[in-house]
C-alpha positions in Angstrom: 27.7 26.4 -40.7 24.2 27.4 -39.6 23.2 30.9 -38.8 19.7 31.3 -37.4 18.5 34.9 -37.1 15.4 36.1 -35.4 13.4 32.9 -35.5 9.9 33.7 -34.3 6.8 31.5 -34.7 3.4 32.8 -35.4 1.5 33.8 -32.2 -1.0 31.3 -30.9 -4.5 31.9 -29.4 -4.1 33.6 -26.0 -0.6 32.1 -25.8 2.9 33.6 -26.5 4.7 32.3 -29.6 6.4 28.9 -29.2 9.7 30.5 -30.4 10.4 34.2 -29.8 13.3 35.9 -31.5 15.9 33.1 -31.2 19.3 33.7 -32.9 22.4 31.4 -32.6 25.1 29.8 -34.7 26.2 26.2 -35.2 29.7 26.1 -36.6 31.2 23.6 -39.0 33.3 20.8 -37.5 31.4 20.9 -34.2 28.3 19.4 -32.6 25.8 21.9 -31.3 23.0 20.9 -28.9 19.8 22.8 -28.6 18.8 22.2 -25.0 15.4 22.7 -23.4 12.7 21.0 -21.5 9.5 19.7 -23.2 7.7 22.7 -24.6 10.7 25.0 -24.7 10.4 25.4 -28.5 13.3 23.2 -29.8 11.3 21.3 -32.4 9.5 24.5 -33.5 12.9 26.2 -33.9 14.1 23.4 -36.2 10.9 23.5 -38.3 11.3 27.3 -38.7 14.9 26.8 -39.8 13.9 24.1 -42.3 11.0 26.3 -43.6 8.5 23.7 -42.6 6.4 26.1 -40.5 5.4 29.7 -41.2 6.8 32.4 -39.0 9.5 35.1 -39.1 13.3 34.9 -39.3 15.9 33.6 -41.6 18.4 30.7 -41.4 21.6 30.4 -43.5 23.2 27.1 -44.3 26.7 27.9 -45.4 25.6 31.4 -46.4 22.4 30.5 -48.3 18.8 30.2 -47.1 17.2 26.8 -47.7 14.8 28.0 -50.4 17.8 29.1 -52.5 19.5 25.8 -52.4 18.8 23.8 -55.6 18.9 20.4 -53.9 18.3 20.8 -50.1 18.8 17.1 -49.4 22.4 17.4 -50.6 23.1 20.2 -48.2 20.9 19.4 -45.1 20.1 15.9 -43.8 17.1 16.0 -41.5 15.6 13.5 -39.0 12.4 14.7 -37.4 10.5 12.0 -35.5 10.2 8.5 -36.9 11.1 7.5 -40.4 8.2 8.2 -42.8 7.5 5.3 -45.1 5.2 2.4 -45.8 5.5 -0.2 -43.0 5.6 -3.0 -45.6 8.5 -1.6 -47.5 12.0 -3.1 -46.9 14.8 -1.1 -45.5 16.9 -1.4 -48.6 13.9 -0.8 -50.9 13.0 2.4 -48.9 16.6 3.7 -49.3 16.8 2.9 -53.0 13.5 4.8 -53.5 15.0 7.8 -51.7 18.1 7.5 -53.8 16.0 8.2 -56.9 14.3 11.1 -55.0 17.7 12.6 -54.1 19.3 11.9 -57.5 22.1 9.7 -56.2 23.1 6.2 -57.5 21.3 3.3 -56.0 24.5 1.8 -54.7 24.6 4.6 -52.2 21.8 2.8 -50.3 24.1 -0.2 -49.6 26.9 2.2 -48.6 24.9 4.0 -45.9 23.5 0.7 -44.7 27.0 -0.4 -44.0 27.8 2.9 -42.3 24.9 2.7 -39.9 25.2 -1.0 -39.3 22.0 -2.2 -40.9 23.4 -4.5 -43.5 22.0 -7.6 -41.8 18.5 -6.0 -41.6 18.3 -4.6 -45.1 15.5 -7.0 -46.0 13.4 -6.3 -42.9 10.2 -4.4 -43.1 10.0 -0.9 -41.7 7.1 -1.8 -39.5 9.1 -4.5 -37.7 12.1 -2.3 -36.7 12.8 -1.5 -33.1 13.3 2.1 -31.8 17.0 1.9 -32.1 17.0 0.4 -35.6 14.5 3.1 -36.7 16.8 5.8 -35.5 19.7 4.1 -37.4 17.5 4.1 -40.5 16.6 7.7 -40.0 20.3 8.6 -39.9 20.9 6.5 -43.0 18.2 8.5 -44.8 19.8 11.8 -43.7 23.2 10.7 -44.9 22.0 9.3 -48.2 22.9 12.4 -50.3 26.1 13.0 -48.3 25.0 16.4 -46.8 27.3 18.8 -45.1 24.8 19.6 -42.3 22.8 17.2 -40.1 19.7 18.5 -38.2 18.3 16.0 -35.8 15.4 16.3 -33.4 15.9 14.2 -30.2 18.0 11.6 -31.9 18.7 9.7 -28.7 15.2 9.7 -27.4 14.2 6.2 -26.3 17.5 4.7 -27.1 19.5 2.4 -24.8 22.9 3.5 -23.5 24.7 1.4 -26.1 22.7 2.9 -29.0 23.1 6.4 -27.6 26.9 6.0 -27.5 27.0 4.7 -31.0 24.8 7.6 -32.3 27.0 10.2 -30.6 30.2 8.6 -32.0 28.6 8.8 -35.5 27.7 12.4 -35.1 31.1 13.2 -33.7 32.8 11.5 -36.7 30.6 13.6 -39.1 31.6 16.8 -37.3 35.3 15.7 -37.3 35.2 15.5 -41.1 34.1 19.2 -41.3 30.4 18.8 -41.2 27.9 20.7 -39.1 25.7 18.8 -36.6 22.7 20.4 -34.8 20.6 18.2 -32.4 18.0 18.8 -29.8 17.9 17.2 -26.4 16.2 17.7 -23.1 18.9 16.1 -21.0 21.6 18.6 -19.7 24.1 15.8 -19.0 23.7 14.4 -22.4 24.2 17.8 -24.0 27.4 18.4 -22.0 28.7 15.0 -22.7 28.1 14.9 -26.5 28.1 18.5 -27.8 30.8 21.0 -28.3 28.4 23.9 -27.8 25.1 24.1 -25.9 22.3 26.6 -26.8 19.7 26.7 -24.1 16.0 27.6 -24.7 13.5 28.3 -22.1 9.8 29.1 -23.0 10.7 29.8 -26.5 13.6 32.3 -25.8 17.3 31.8 -25.9 18.7 32.1 -22.3 22.3 30.9 -22.8 24.8 30.0 -25.5 27.9 28.4 -24.0 30.8 26.1 -24.8 30.2 22.7 -23.4 33.0 23.1 -20.8 31.4 26.4 -19.5 28.0 24.8 -19.6 29.2 21.8 -17.5 31.0 24.1 -15.1 28.1 26.5 -14.5 25.1 24.2 -14.7 26.3 20.7 -13.9 28.4 21.2 -10.9 27.8 19.2 -7.7 25.7 21.2 -5.3 23.8 20.9 -2.0 20.0 21.4 -2.2 18.6 23.1 0.9 14.9 23.7 1.7 14.1 25.9 4.6 11.4 28.4 5.5 14.2 30.9 6.4 16.0 30.7 3.0 17.0 34.4 3.0 18.5 34.2 6.5 20.4 31.0 5.7 21.8 32.4 2.5 23.1 35.5 4.3 24.8 33.3 7.0 26.4 31.1 4.4 27.7 34.1 2.6 29.1 35.6 5.8 30.7 32.2 6.8 32.3 31.9 3.3 33.9 35.4 3.6 35.1 34.7 7.1 36.8 31.4 6.2 38.0 32.6 2.8 36.3 29.7 0.9 34.8 29.8 -2.6 31.1 29.3 -2.0 28.2 30.2 -4.3 24.7 30.4 -3.0 21.9 30.4 -5.6 18.4 31.3 -4.5 15.9 29.1 -6.3 12.1 29.5 -6.4 10.2 29.3 -3.1 12.3 28.3 -0.1 15.0 26.4 -2.0 18.7 27.1 -2.0 21.4 25.6 -4.2 24.9 25.9 -2.5 28.0 25.3 -4.6 31.4 24.7 -3.1 30.2 23.4 0.3 29.0 20.2 1.9 25.9 19.0 3.7 27.9 18.8 7.0 29.0 22.4 6.9 25.6 23.7 5.9 23.8 21.6 8.5 26.3 22.8 11.2 25.6 26.4 10.4 21.9 25.9 10.4 22.0 24.1 13.7 24.2 26.7 15.4 21.8 29.5 14.4 18.6 27.7 15.1 17.4 27.5 11.5 14.8 24.8 10.6 15.9 22.7 7.6 13.4 20.6 5.6 15.8 19.2 3.1 19.6 18.8 2.9 20.9 16.6 0.1 23.7 16.4 -2.5 22.6 16.9 -6.1 24.0 17.2 -9.5 22.2 18.2 -12.7 20.5 21.1 -14.3 20.2 24.1 -11.9 17.7 25.9 -14.1 13.9 25.9 -14.0 13.7 22.1 -14.4 14.7 21.8 -10.8 11.4 23.3 -9.8 9.6 20.6 -11.7 10.7 18.1 -9.2 8.4 19.5 -6.7 4.9 18.0 -6.5 1.9 20.0 -7.4 0.7 20.2 -3.8 4.1 21.3 -2.6 4.3 24.1 -5.2 0.8 25.3 -4.2 1.9 25.4 -0.5 5.0 27.4 -1.5 3.3 29.9 -3.9 2.4 32.5 -1.2 5.8 32.2 0.4 7.6 32.6 -2.9 5.8 35.8 -3.7 6.5 37.2 -0.3 10.2 36.3 -0.5 10.9 37.5 -4.0 8.9 40.8 -3.9 11.4 42.7 -1.6 14.3 41.3 -3.6 13.3 42.6 -7.0 14.6 46.2 -6.4 17.9 44.9 -5.1 18.8 42.6 -7.9 21.1 45.1 -9.7 23.0 45.8 -6.4 23.4 42.1 -5.8 24.7 41.5 -9.3 27.3 44.3 -8.7 28.3 42.7 -5.4 28.7 39.4 -7.2 31.2 40.9 -9.6 33.1 42.4 -6.7 33.3 39.1 -4.9 34.3 37.3 -8.1 37.2 39.8 -8.6 38.6 39.0 -5.1 40.3 35.6 -5.0 40.0 33.0 -3.6 36.5 34.0 -2.4 33.6 33.8 -5.0 30.2 34.1 -3.3 27.1 35.2 -5.1 23.4 35.1 -4.4 21.3 34.8 -7.6 17.6 34.1 -8.1 15.5 31.9 -10.2 14.6 34.5 -12.7 18.2 35.2 -13.7 20.1 33.3 -16.3 21.8 30.0 -15.5 25.3 31.3 -16.2 26.8 34.4 -14.6 27.8 37.3 -16.8 31.5 36.6 -16.5 31.0 33.0 -17.6 29.5 34.0 -20.9 31.7 35.2 -23.8 31.2 38.6 -25.3 28.4 38.9 -27.8 29.2 39.0 -31.5 28.9 42.3 -33.2 28.0 43.2 -36.8 29.8 46.0 -38.7 27.0 47.9 -40.4 27.2 49.5 -43.9 26.0 53.1 -44.5 22.5 51.8 -45.1 22.4 50.0 -41.8 22.9 46.4 -43.0 25.5 44.1 -41.4 28.2 43.0 -43.7 30.1 40.5 -41.6 29.7 38.6 -38.4 32.7 38.4 -36.1 33.5 35.6 -33.9 35.0 36.3 -30.4 38.4 35.6 -31.9 37.8 38.3 -34.5 37.5 36.1 -37.5 34.9 37.6 -39.9 32.3 35.4 -41.5 30.1 36.6 -44.4 26.5 36.6 -43.4 24.8 37.5 -46.7 21.8 38.7 -44.7 19.1 40.5 -46.6 17.5 42.3 -43.7 18.8 45.3 -41.9 19.7 45.3 -38.3 20.0 41.6 -37.9 22.9 39.2 -37.2 23.2 35.8 -35.5 23.7 36.4 -31.9 25.4 33.3 -30.5 25.7 34.6 -27.0 23.0 35.6 -24.5 22.8 37.3 -21.1 19.9 37.6 -18.7 19.1 41.1 -20.0 19.6 40.5 -23.7 18.8 36.8 -24.2 17.4 36.3 -27.7 17.6 40.1 -28.6 18.6 41.2 -32.0 21.8 43.0 -32.8 21.6 46.8 -32.5 21.4 48.9 -35.6 23.9 51.6 -36.6 21.9 54.2 -34.7 20.9 53.6 -31.1 17.5 55.3 -31.7 16.8 53.1 -34.7 14.4 50.2 -33.9 15.3 47.1 -36.0 12.8 45.9 -38.5 11.0 42.6 -38.0 12.8 39.6 -39.5 11.6 38.4 -42.9 8.6 36.1 -43.0 9.2 32.4 -43.4 7.1 30.8 -46.1 6.6 27.1 -45.9 8.9 25.4 -48.4 7.1 22.8 -50.5 8.5 19.3 -50.5 11.0 18.6 -53.2 10.1 16.5 -56.2 12.3 13.5 -57.1 15.2 14.3 -59.3 14.6 11.0 -61.1 10.8 10.8 -61.0 10.3 7.7 -63.3 12.9 5.7 -61.4 11.4 6.8 -58.1 7.9 5.8 -59.2 8.9 2.4 -60.4 10.7 1.6 -57.1 7.7 3.0 -55.1 5.2 0.8 -57.0 7.3 -2.3 -56.9 8.5 -1.9 -53.4 5.3 -3.1 -51.7 2.9 -5.9 -52.5 -0.3 -3.8 -52.6 -0.2 -3.5 -56.4 0.4 -7.2 -57.0 -2.3 -8.2 -54.5 -4.8 -5.8 -56.1 -4.0 -7.1 -59.6 -4.3 -10.7 -58.5 -7.7 -10.0 -56.8 -8.9 -8.3 -60.0 -8.0 -11.3 -62.2 -9.7 -13.7 -59.9 -12.9 -11.7 -59.6 -13.0 -11.0 -63.4 -12.6 -14.7 -64.2 -15.4 -15.7 -61.8 -17.7 -13.0 -63.1 -17.1 -14.2 -66.7 -18.0 -17.7 -65.7 -21.2 -16.7 -64.0 -22.2 -14.4 -66.9 -21.6 -17.2 -69.4 -23.8 -19.5 -67.3 -26.7 -17.0 -67.0 -26.5 -15.9 -70.6 -27.9 -12.8 -72.2 -24.5 -11.1 -72.1 -22.9 -9.9 -75.4 -19.7 -11.7 -76.3 -17.4 -8.7 -76.1 -18.7 -7.8 -72.6 -18.3 -11.5 -71.6 -14.6 -11.5 -72.5 -14.0 -8.5 -70.1 -16.5 -9.7 -67.4 -18.6 -6.6 -67.7 -22.3 -7.2 -66.8 -24.9 -4.6 -67.8 -25.9 -4.1 -64.1 -22.4 -2.8 -63.2 -21.2 0.7 -64.2 -17.6 -0.6 -64.8 -16.0 -4.0 -65.1 -13.8 -5.3 -62.3 -10.6 -4.7 -64.3 -11.4 -1.0 -64.8 -12.2 -0.6 -61.1 -8.8 -2.3 -60.3 -7.0 0.0 -62.7 -8.6 3.0 -61.0 -7.7 1.7 -57.6 -4.0 1.2 -58.6 -3.9 4.7 -60.0 -5.4 6.1 -56.8 -2.9 4.2 -54.7 0.0 5.8 -56.7 -0.7 9.1 -54.9 -2.9 8.2 -52.0 -0.4 5.8 -50.5 2.2 8.4 -50.4 0.0 10.9 -48.6 -0.5 8.3 -45.9 3.2 7.3 -45.8 5.3 10.3 -47.0 8.8 9.6 -48.1 10.0 12.5 -50.2 10.5 15.0 -47.3 10.9 15.0 -43.6 7.8 15.6 -41.5 5.7 17.2 -44.2 3.0 14.6 -44.4 2.2 15.4 -48.0 3.5 14.7 -51.5 4.5 17.6 -53.8 2.3 18.4 -56.8 4.9 18.5 -59.5 4.4 18.0 -63.2 7.4 15.7 -63.5 6.1 13.5 -60.7 2.6 13.5 -62.2 4.0 12.5 -65.7 5.9 9.6 -64.1 2.9 8.4 -62.2 0.6 8.7 -65.3 3.2 6.7 -67.4 3.5 3.9 -64.8 -0.2 3.8 -64.3 -0.7 3.5 -68.1 1.7 0.7 -68.3 0.1 -1.1 -65.3 -3.4 -0.6 -66.9 -2.2 -2.0 -70.2 -0.7 -5.1 -68.5 -3.9 -5.6 -66.4 -6.1 -5.2 -69.5 -4.3 -7.9 -71.5 -4.1 -10.2 -68.5 -7.8 -9.8 -67.8 -8.9 -10.7 -71.3 -6.4 -13.5 -71.5 -7.4 -15.0 -68.2 -11.1 -14.7 -69.0 -10.7 -16.4 -72.4 -8.6 -19.2 -70.8 -11.2 -19.8 -68.0 -14.1 -19.7 -70.4 -12.3 -22.2 -72.7 -11.6 -24.6 -69.8 -15.2 -24.4 -68.4 -17.4 -24.1 -71.5 -15.2 -25.0 -74.5 -14.0 -23.2 -77.6 -17.3 -21.5 -78.5 -17.1 -18.8 -75.9 -13.3 -18.4 -76.2 -13.4 -17.2 -79.9 -12.0 -13.7 -80.6 -14.5 -11.3 -82.1 -14.1 -10.2 -85.7 -13.9 -6.5 -84.8 -11.2 -7.2 -82.1 -9.1 -4.2 -83.2 -11.7 -1.5 -82.4 -12.9 -3.4 -79.3 -9.3 -3.6 -78.1 -8.8 0.2 -78.6 -11.9 0.9 -76.7 -11.0 -1.5 -73.9 -7.5 -0.1 -73.6 -8.8 3.5 -73.6 -11.2 2.6 -70.8 -8.5 1.0 -68.6 -6.0 3.8 -69.1 -8.7 6.5 -68.6 -9.8 4.9 -65.3 -6.2 4.7 -64.1 -5.5 8.3 -65.0 -8.7 9.4 -63.3 -7.6 7.6 -60.1 -4.1 9.2 -60.2 -5.4 12.7 -60.8 -8.2 12.6 -58.3 -6.0 11.1 -55.5 -3.3 13.7 -56.2 -5.9 16.5 -56.2 -7.9 15.4 -53.1 -5.0 13.7 -51.3 -6.9 10.5 -50.7 -7.0 7.0 -52.2 -10.8 6.8 -51.5 -11.4 10.1 -53.3 -9.4 8.7 -56.3 -11.5 5.5 -56.5 -14.7 7.6 -56.0 -13.9 9.7 -59.0 -13.5 6.6 -61.1 -16.9 5.3 -60.1 -18.5 8.7 -60.5 -17.7 8.7 -64.3 -20.3 6.1 -65.3 -22.7 6.7 -62.4 -22.9 10.5 -62.6 -21.3 11.9 -65.7 -22.4 9.3 -68.2 -26.1 9.9 -67.7 -25.6 13.6 -68.3 -23.6 13.0 -71.5 -26.2 10.5 -72.7 -29.0 13.0 -72.1 -27.1 15.7 -73.9 -26.5 13.4 -76.9 -30.1 12.0 -77.1 -31.7 15.5 -77.0 -33.1 17.2 -80.1 -30.4 18.5 -82.4 -30.4 20.6 -85.5 -27.1 19.3 -86.9 -25.1 16.1 -86.5 -21.5 15.2 -86.9 -22.1 12.8 -89.8 -19.2 12.6 -92.3 -16.6 13.8 -89.7 -13.9 11.3 -90.9 -14.2 12.4 -94.5 -14.0 16.1 -93.7 -11.1 15.3 -91.4 -9.1 13.9 -94.3 -9.9 17.0 -96.3 -8.7 19.3 -93.6 -5.4 17.5 -93.0 -4.6 17.7 -96.8 -1.7 15.3 -96.5 -2.0 11.6 -95.6 -0.5 10.6 -92.2 2.1 7.8 -92.2 0.8 4.3 -91.6 -2.8 5.5 -91.9 -2.7 7.7 -88.9 -6.0 9.5 -89.8 -7.8 6.2 -89.4 -6.6 5.9 -85.8 -7.6 9.5 -85.1 -11.0 8.8 -86.4 -11.3 5.7 -84.3 -10.3 7.7 -81.2 -12.9 10.3 -82.1 -15.6 7.6 -82.4 -14.6 6.3 -78.9 -14.9 9.7 -77.4 -18.2 10.2 -79.0 -19.6 7.3 -77.0 -21.3 8.1 -73.7 -18.6 6.3 -71.6 -15.8 7.7 -73.6 -17.2 11.3 -73.5 -17.8 11.1 -69.8 -14.3 9.8 -69.1 -12.7 12.4 -71.3 -14.7 15.2 -69.6 -13.7 13.8 -66.2 -10.0 13.6 -67.1 -10.0 17.1 -68.5 -11.6 18.5 -65.4 -9.3 16.7 -63.0 -6.2 17.7 -65.0 -7.2 21.3 -65.1 -7.8 21.3 -61.3 -4.5 19.6 -60.7 -2.6 22.2 -62.8 -4.5 25.0 -61.1 -3.5 23.9 -57.6 0.1 23.3 -58.8 0.5 26.7 -60.2 -1.2 28.3 -57.2 1.2 26.6 -54.8 4.2 27.8 -56.9 2.9 31.4 -56.9 2.5 31.4 -53.2 
């Protein structure tokens, strides 16, 4: 069950808020449609409910706000727009990656693929899917964690009739099993056909909350559209004729010179107009929404022509609206005649068609304790704010208004502010990162390109000469700040975060990846393993190519290979970590690679200058003093490795890389803690 209370978006510049004090309910076991034309505030309302956009209000999902649910994906399945994901990833690979993010077994991916009918397309790329298949995949992503509630934004938009029927059957089956379904649509017929309850928004405010049967009866009835410059006179004649003949006729005065007549025919209306000499510009049978969308059918030029007449016709009618509403109630109470004249500014449904609004029983401090349905069944609201309750009904005078407080003179407080909920981190971050890295060919292509460039560079350096043997084995010319393998490791590390910022997959419609320490640790671990593999493959390929081209002389392993290997591995892992941290900090793959290149280009000269400057004392004898401080010998000669690491850091490249990593890690931790505090 969903209870939305006082949803209000932040005001825009010189414009009213997109959503203004909207409250409604979506009950379990039913499909609820949020209906409205483009710009009515449907998507904004969903984003406020899901805490994706700042504003005011509160939404309860089975009695709990979303920020108090430990695993939101297991409670609410969301589809907002297209499926976010890398276009080169397969359908099955994308779902298996999301399984690790949601903390469900990987076999769940195959189960939902069978449910949505995508088993035959599980090896297709996301970029090749049609609109209908993309919607099926989005529904599969929403159902992955078996949530109780489904929130879908325009799920049938752009689908064929066959796909729309399949989608509506799926949503109906989910609701029949006790789940809650909330969807948005701009088609009144689609809402009446597929939903059990229809909540109508207009210009950001709630104007009606009706059962689907009442909605279809009051807004989708066949009618006769009449356009005449004498609309007021024709409406009065039709009302008089209906009373005389004892027929049930309803005349609705639309904007301008338009009338909508229910319960009559074109022939009867045309005959009345002819007998009384009334000029008629249009006389046609219609069916569809009788709200403001009907006025959109007029052309811009026609609306401009009718603007002066509309103002002249509606001005004298404003003081008489209350009297006309009272006369409508009297006519409705006198069967079989039911004639009423309503105007465009009134609600689409008459007051007697709408159920009674729900009421909240306040406690002594003014807080509602329970919400009562029209049948009198209480539901606990657990609302923290005073004077608020989900109003599931609306009338023309109180559409979207809050529930009254215990005292009539007491003005209700503003609803609580909505803070943007950060995207959830994967419940199994290491498994998620492994599937993310192996799901696309970017990493494999990058590693292959690095090996080829490194081998060619080593061959050219050997031909030119004047390159030390250790540098030759890793294809590191003196003219370049870093070898190709180190740049490749930094690029792979930057892709680990940057690719996800371009193609988000952890959360719906956020566009960013969360900065979580667990996710960072998984990415650093996978980047380290990738850098180690790339380091060994680079040296092995270079040695093999040098042996094939020039013989055994250049393929010999140096005598101090152990210390050189430690330095080489440290450089590769450090570059990979710098790429990961910089991309996660600046949210860009390019920024991650730029941070890797900046280490030898910018930081290393500064470190060299600091080391080469005049000094009073040196760090000579550091390993010996280190052994004296530690007192006990480390197992397996661990103090020797510590001293070796210290010597590597003391070098200009090692010192610059260490300084860069420390700075990036501190900045990453600072931004992470700041986001959590907010």
